DRENZA-266793 format. One line per 8 residues: number of its first residue (from 1); for each residue x, y, z of C-alpha. Coordinates in steps of 0.05 Angstrom, whole numbers, plus 5000, padded with zeros to 4 digits. Example, Ala and Ser with C-alpha at 12.3 -4.5 7.8 and 13.67 -1.06 7.14 Angstrom:
<bados>
1> 5246/4910/5156; 5273/4979/5143
</bados>
This chain:
<bados>
1> 5000/5000/5000; 5056/5049/5018; 5090/5035/4951; 5027/5058/4915; 5029/5125/4951; 5100/5139/4929; 5087/5116/4858; 5025/5159/4853
9> 5062/5219/4883; 5117/5210/4831; 5066/5205/4775; 5030/5268/4797; 5095/5308/4800; 5117/5281/4733; 5050/5297/4702; 5050/5368/4727
17> 5121/5380/4702; 5106/5348/4635; 5044/5390/4624; 5079/5454/4645; 5138/5445/4599; 5100/5418/4540; 5048/5474/4540; 5102/5526/4550
25> 5139/5498/4490; 5076/5498/4447; 5060/5570/4466; 5130/5593/4449; 5130/5557/4382; 5063/5589/4365; 5090/5658/4382; 5153/5646/4341
33> 5111/5624/4281; 5070/5688/4286; 5135/5729/4287; 5132/5754/4359; 5193/5785/4390; 5237/5735/4429; 5248/5784/4486; 5181/5765/4516
41> 5210/5698/4537; 5259/5730/4585; 5211/5776/4621; 5225/5793/4692; 5301/5794/4684; 5313/5867/4694; 5383/5896/4700; 5367/5932/4765
49> 5331/5875/4800; 5356/5855/4869; 5399/5792/4869; 5362/5728/4886; 5408/5712/4944; 5392/5778/4979; 5318/5765/4975; 5325/5694/4998
57> 5369/5712/5058; 5323/5769/5077; 5260/5726/5076; 5293/5667/5110; 5320/5711/5165; 5252/5743/5177; 5218/5675/5176; 5266/5647/5228
65> 5260/5709/5271; 5184/5703/5267; 5187/5630/5288; 5232/5648/5347; 5186/5704/5368; 5127/5656/5362; 5160/5606/5409; 5174/5661/5460
73> 5103/5689/5455; 5074/5618/5460; 5115/5605/5522; 5091/5670/5554; 5018/5654/5537; 5026/5584/5566; 5062/5602/5630; 5031/5670/5648
81> 4961/5668/5619; 4946/5593/5627; 4931/5583/5553; 4933/5510/5534; 5003/5491/5507; 4973/5455/5447; 4939/5520/5426; 4989/5573/5447
89> 5051/5545/5413; 5027/5529/5342; 4982/5589/5339; 5035/5639/5359; 5088/5606/5316; 5045/5608/5253; 5022/5678/5268; 5091/5706/5278
97> 5121/5667/5220; 5068/5694/5174; 5080/5764/5200; 5155/5756/5186; 5141/5734/5115; 5093/5792/5104; 5146/5841/5128; 5196/5806/5082
105> 5149/5816/5023; 5145/5890/5035; 5220/5897/5047; 5234/5858/4983; 5188/5906/4944; 5226/5965/4975; 5293/5932/4958; 5272/5923/4885
113> 5252/5996/4880; 5318/6021/4909; 5364/5981/4864
</bados>
């Protein structure tokens, strides 16, 4: 039974990748046949865009800081306010991790505008 789960998972991932790449190829071939400019295939690669590693490090750092703050807040809720540990920890961790990612989104937008 477990083997079927892994086989079906592999087939789903393969099917999604196959459909993505085959339809992308068909769309590009149709545009080339119509005489469209090839520069539309490299959209999003601006000269002044922030490097990928800066964005990744910024978002990862804010995510980890959010998780750490969530653990601290969950511990405070559990010890001082008698909130159930099964509710306080996951709730505060997810809330603060999401807040960190939201802050990272806005800082990434600001970083792209500056560079």
